[in-house]
N, C-alpha and C positions, 0 to 999 in steps of 0.2 A: 108572536109569529109574523104578523103583518109588518112590524118594524124591521125584523130581520130580512124579510123578502124585499122590502123597500131599500134596505142597506145594500143588498146585492145588486139590485137594479141600478141605483144611483151611483154605485161605485163603478159599474161598467160604463155608465154614461159620462160621469165626471172625470174619471181617470183618462178617458179617451176623447175629451171634448174638442180637441183640436182637429180630430178626424172629420167631423161633420162639415165644417166650412170648407175643408179641402176637398171633400167629396162633391159638394155643390159646385166648387170652382172647376173641378175636372168635368163634371157633367155639363156645365155651361159651355166650357171650351169644346167638348165633343159635340154638343148640340149645335153650336155656332158653326163648326167646321162641316157638320153634316148638312146643315141648311145651305151653306155656301156651295157644297158639292152638288146639291140637287138643282141649283140654279146656274152652275158654271157651264161654260162651253166644253164639249167633249175633248177638244184638243188643247185646253189650257195647261200651261207648263207646271202649275202648282198642284195639280190634282193628286199626283202620287205622294207628294209631301203631305197634303192635307189628310189623305187616307191613312198614311203611316202615323201621323200625329194623333188621329182619332183612335186608331187601334192601340197606340201606346197609352193614351189617356184611359181607355177602357181597362187595359190590363193593370195599370196603376190603381185605378179606382177599385177594381176587384180585389187586388191584394190588400189595399188599405182598408176596404170594407170588412175584410175578414180579420184584421188585426185585433180589434177589441175582444174577440171571442177565442183567442188562443189561451186566455186565462192565465197568462204568465206575466208577472210584473216583478222584475228583479230589483234587489236592493244591493247594498254594498257588501258583497261577499261572493266567494266562488261558488257556493251553493245557493239555492234559490229559496227565498222567502216570498212565496207568491201569494196573490190574493186567494188562491185556492186554499192554502194553508190557513189563512186567517178566517176563511169562511167555515172551516171545520169546527170552530168553537162557537159558532152562532147557534142559538136555540131554535133550530129549524130542522125539519125532516130532510133526509137525504133526497127524497123525491123533489122537494122544492129547491134544494141546494143545487141540484143538477138541472131541473126543469126550467128555472127562471132564465139562466144565461143561454140554455139551449133553445128555448122558445124565442127569446129575443134575437138570437143569431139567425134562426130560420126566417123570422119575419123580416129582418133587415137585409139579409142577403137576397131573399126573394124580391123585396121591393127594389133593391138596387139593380138586379138583373132585369126586372120588368121594365124599369125606366130606361135602362141602357138598351133594351131590345128595340125600343122605338128609334133611338139614335142609330144603332147599327143597321136596322132595316132601311133607313133612309140613306146611309152611306155605302153599304155593301150589298144590299138586297136581302133576300130571305134568309133568316137564321132560325133554327128550331130552338127557341129559347126555353121551351118546356123541358126538353132533355138537358139543356145546359144548366138550368136551375136545379133540377133534381140531382144531377151529378155533383154539383158544388154543395148542395145541402148534405149529401152523403159525405163529401169531403170535410166540411166543417164539423160534422158529427164525429168523424174519425179523429180529427184534431183535438176535439174536446175529450174524447175517450182517452187519447194519449196524454192530455194534460192532467186528467184525474188519475192516471196510472203512474206517471213519473213526475210528480210536482217538484222535484228537487234536483233535476239534472238539466241544466240549461242548454249546453251545447248540443248534446244528442237530441234533445227535444226540437231545437230549431232546425237542425239538419233534417230530421224526419218530417217536420212541418213543411219544409221546402219540397221534399219528395212528394208529400201528399198533395200539395198545391199543383205541382207539375203533373202528377198522375191524374188529378181531376181535369186539368186542362187538356191533356192528351186524350183521355177517355171521352170527353164530350165532343172532341173533334173527330175521333176515330169512329164513334158510333154513327155519326151523320155522314161519313164518307163511304160506308159500306154500300154495295150495289143493291141490296134488298132492304135498305133502311125503312122505306115506307111500309113494307110488309111486316117488318118486325117492330115497328115503332110502338104500337100499343102494348105489346108484351114487354118490351124493354122498360117503358115508363111504369108499368105496374110492378115490375121486378124492383126498380129503383125505389118506388114508393113503399114497397113492402120491406126494403132494406133499412129504411129510416127508423121505424120503431125497434127493430132488432138492434141496431147500433145504439139507439137511445137507451135500451135496456143494458147494453154493455157499459155505457157511461155510468148508469146508476149502480151497477154491480161493482165496477172498479172503485167508484167513490165510496160506496159502503164498506168494502173490504179495507180500503186504505184509511178511511176515517176511524174505523174501529181498532186499527192498529194490528190486525192479524195478517196483514200482507205488506211486504216490504216495498211493493210498487215497482219491482224490477222485472224486466223482460230480458230474454237472452240476448237480443240484438244490442241492447244498451252496453253490455260488457265489451262488445267489439269496439264501439266508438270510444269507450273509456280507455281501452288499451291503446288505441291510436292517439289519444290525447296525452298519454303519459310522456314525461321527458325521456330523452335518450337513455338507453340502458347503461352506457358507460359515461354518464355525465360527470361522475366524480373524478374522472381522469383529467379533466380540463380545469385548471385553476385560474385562468385569466377571466376577467369579467366579460370580455367579448365572446369567449367560448361558452361561458355559462348562459349568456343571453341568447346565443344562437341555438344551443341544444335544448333550452327550456322554453323559448318563445317561438323561434322561427321554425325549427324542424318539426315539432308536433303539429303546427298549423298546416304546413305544407304536406305532411304525411296524411293528415285527415282529409285535406283537399283532394289528394290523389285518389284515396280510397272512395270518397264520395263521388268523384268524377267517373271512376270506373263503374260504380253502381248506376250512375245516370246514363252512361253509354249503353250499359246492358238494358236499362229500362227503355230508352229511346229506340235502341236496335230491335228489341222485341216488339215494341209498338209499331215500328215501321214495317216489320215482317207481317204482323197480323193485319195491319191496315192495308198493305198491298194485297194480301190474300183475300181480304174482304172485298176489295175493289175488282181484282182480277183473279178469281179462283182457278181459271183455266191455265195460267202461266206458272211455270216452275221457278222457284227462287234459288239463285246460285250466289256464290260468295262475291262475285264481281258486282252483282246487282245490290247486294247488301252493303258493300263498300261504297258504292256510288250514292246509295240512299243515305248512309251515314254522313258522307261528305256534303250532301245537300242539307241535312237536318241538323247536324251537330254544331255548326257555327252559330245557328240561331239559339239552340239550347245552351251552348257554351257561354254566349253573351248573358243569357238569363242566369246561369249558374254563377258567373263572375259577379253579377249584381248581388246575388244572395251572399256570396262569399265576401264581397266588399263590405256588406252590412255587418257580417259576423266579425271581420277583422278590424273594421273601422271603429266599431263599438263592441266591446267584449260582452258576451251574454252573461258571464258570471259576475260582471261588474255593473249590472243594471243597464247594459248597453251604453255605458259611459266609459271612455278610456281613462280611467284613473290609474295613476302610476302606483303600483304596489310598493310595499316597503322593500321588497327584494330588489326592484329596479331602481327606486329612488335613492337607496343608500349605496349603490354600487359606485366605485370611483371611476365613472365613465362620463364623458362629455355629453351634452345635449345632442351634438351631431351624431355620435355613435348610437345613442338611444333612438334617435329618429331614424337612422339608417337601419337599425335592427327592426324597427316597426315597418319600414318600407320593403325590406327584403322578402317577406312572405308574399306581398303583392306581385313583385316581379317574378319570383320563382313559380308561383301558382299560375300566372299568366303564361310563362314559358312552358310549363309542363302541360298546359291545355293545348297550346297552339302548335308545338313542335310535331306531335303525332299527326295532327290534321294536315299540316304542310307536307309531311312525308307521304301521307295517304293521297294528297292532291297530286304529287309528282308521280306516284305509282299508278294511279287510275286514270288521270286525265292527259296522259302523254300520247295516247293513241286514239284517234277517231276513225274507225273503219268506215270505208265507203265515202269519205270526204277527201277533197283535194288537199294536198300538203299545206298550201298557204292558208286555206280555210281552217284546217285543224290547228295550225299555229296561232291563228287569230283567236280561236276559241280558248286555247290554252292561256294566252295572254289575258284575255278578258276574265277568265276564271281566276287567274293569279292576281289581277288588279282588284277583283272583288274580295279575294281572300285578304289582301293587304288592308283594304278599307275596314273589313270586319275585325281584323286584329287590332287596328288602331282604335276603332269604336269600342271594342270590349275593354281595352285598357283604360279608356276614359270613364266608362260607366263603372268600372270596378273601383277606381279611385274616388269617384263621387265627390262628396263634400268633406273629404278627409281632414283638411286643416281645422274645420269647424268641429269635427268629431274629436280630434285629438286635444282640443281645449277642454273636453269633459263637461260640456254644457247641455247635452241632450240626454235626458232620462227616458228610458223605455223605448220599446220598438217603434210605436207610431211616430214619436218625435224624431227618432233617428231616420225613419223612412221619409218623413216630410223634409228633413234637412237635405237628403240626397235626391229627392224627386225632381227638384228644379234642375239640377245638373244632368239628370238622366234625360229629361224632356228636351233641354237645350242641346244635348249631344245628339239625340235622335233627329231633331230638326236639322242640325248642322250636317250630319252624315247624309241625310236624304238630299240636302241641297248640294253637297259636294259630289254626290254620285249620280246626279241626273245627267241624261244624255245631252241635253241642249240647255246648259245654264245660261242665264242672262249675261249681257255684255259686262255688267258691273260686278259679276260674280268673282272674277279673278282679283279685282281690286279689293273687294270685301274680305276675301280669304287672306290676301296679303297683309292687309291692315291688322286682321286678327292675329296672324302669325307674329308680326312685329310687336304688337301689344303683349302677346303671350311671352315672348322671349325677353322683352324689356321688363315686364313684371317679375319674371324669374330672376333676372340679374339684380333688380332692385331689392328683392327679398333676400338674396344671398349676400349682398353688400351690407344690408342692415344686420343680418345675423352675424356676419364677420365683425362688424364694428362693435356689436354688443358682446363679443367674446364667446358666443354660443357655439360656433363652429370654426374650423380652420379651413385652409384652402383645399383640403382633400375632399370635403363633402361636395362643394360646387363642382370640383373637377370631375369627380365620379358621376355626379348627377348629369352635368351637361355632356360629358363624354359618353355615358350610357344612352342618353337621349339621342344624340347624334348617331351613334352606332346603330341603335334599334331602328330609328326612323329611316336612316339611310339604307339599312338592310331591307326594310319593307318596300321602299321605293325602287331600289336597284335589283335585289334578288327576285322579288315578285314584280314583274315589269309593269309599273303603273303608268309611267310617262308614255311609252309607245302606244298604249291603248287609250287612256283617258286624257292625256296631256298634262300640262303643268298645273291646271286648276285642280284636278283630282289629286295630284301629288302634293300640292299645297294643302288640300283638305286633309290628307293623311297626316301631314305634319301638324296641322292645327288640332287634330283629334288626339294625337299622342300627348298624354299629360306631362306638364313640365312646371307651370307656375304654382300649382297646388302642392307639388312635391317640394319645391323650393321654400314654400311657406310652412312646411311641417316642423322645422326646428323652432321657429317662433311660437307655433302652437304648443309644442311639447314644453318649451320653457315656461310659457304662461301656465301650463298645467302643473309643472314640477315645482315651481317656486311660489305658487299662490298660497 
């Protein structure tokens, strides 16, 4: 019995051993920035950037700290052979089988949030970390209950985990924003504390039913996601390899992204309405107010969702989060360029499907500012458009992440995949904050210009190497550079960046739009295909 319990504990620790030094590094970075903020002058130009980086480090640390307790470790197969499945054969009671990882998760998440509360209190002021901790403990318990319920459905599981993480984050913020939070704080904390053992019992019940084989582990919502992941109904009509790759790889991914994004919009929209009602119960909510609230909130949550979707598409959940070329793809008579292009198509289409409705909503709701002079309203429109362009470029960068490294098939498991993209996310966050500040330093334009030249030069060098090795022909770099110029030019021209922010912000948008990593994708795919 003790040997089996120790096996569960050490598997949790050893399989995710790279997480703990990463958490310490993020904590030291956040603590250092918070200490610098407490001693900085109030008008220092880098205060906004430091606070943004601290917040990004906290969110990354929170997501990374919950990663070991999703209980999902994929192997080489479209279905999941998880550590949960291996634990079922251990000679241990179901109570210990569920209680050991659940207790370890509660302890680690609580310790992580308590330590980060000291950093956030120093950087942002007072934060009710007791409510924050209890909400996330309920969230990690719900994730484990989901893991015990559907241990062999990778993509639906990770989509629902993303929803649970965002729901926990929104709930913890919404509760503390209500106008009578202090009066209801004690009751809410007791209710959250009472919910923990109830959900723990749900984990034990699901594990027992699934372990004994008298429950298939399916819930009705999973069937919807499985239907969205199926290839196109008329896929047999296309006989070309290009059509087969599109309808079997690209289209299901984009279709699932659209469905999950609609669900996220409904979730955030409902949260915004309830949060506004809690803060101002005396005001009536109308459609214009909801639209403007969505326009303020959805770019932020869209960036987060594109981060999640970049992880799911950069490393396939059904392949152990490693982009291994299946026999279907590898034996097709297609070039590496076409294969890489089909891998990049869902990124571009998903990004386009997310931002086009928001841009249309922007033009519908922000064209009229009643009670303001015409020139002032025009300036506000331009400022909002410039901010929209920066957000669009930023989201494209974080979605691509460390894509060439992932396409090489070298990162096993969700924690390693997340660490591989974490550096790109933090770098992009800092660069976006630097490019969008109102008073950049004198050397800011030169820095962004050098980065842009280095970015384009690296992309050209990658394309030349791929062409010389015979991996791609002239069409791939032509489409890549043409699409990048068209997209970046549209952001800078259609959304007026230059009239408001100047050429420094326009250069920042161009630097944020991914190019060099996309040009390196054929080399990464070739290394994965021919190894």
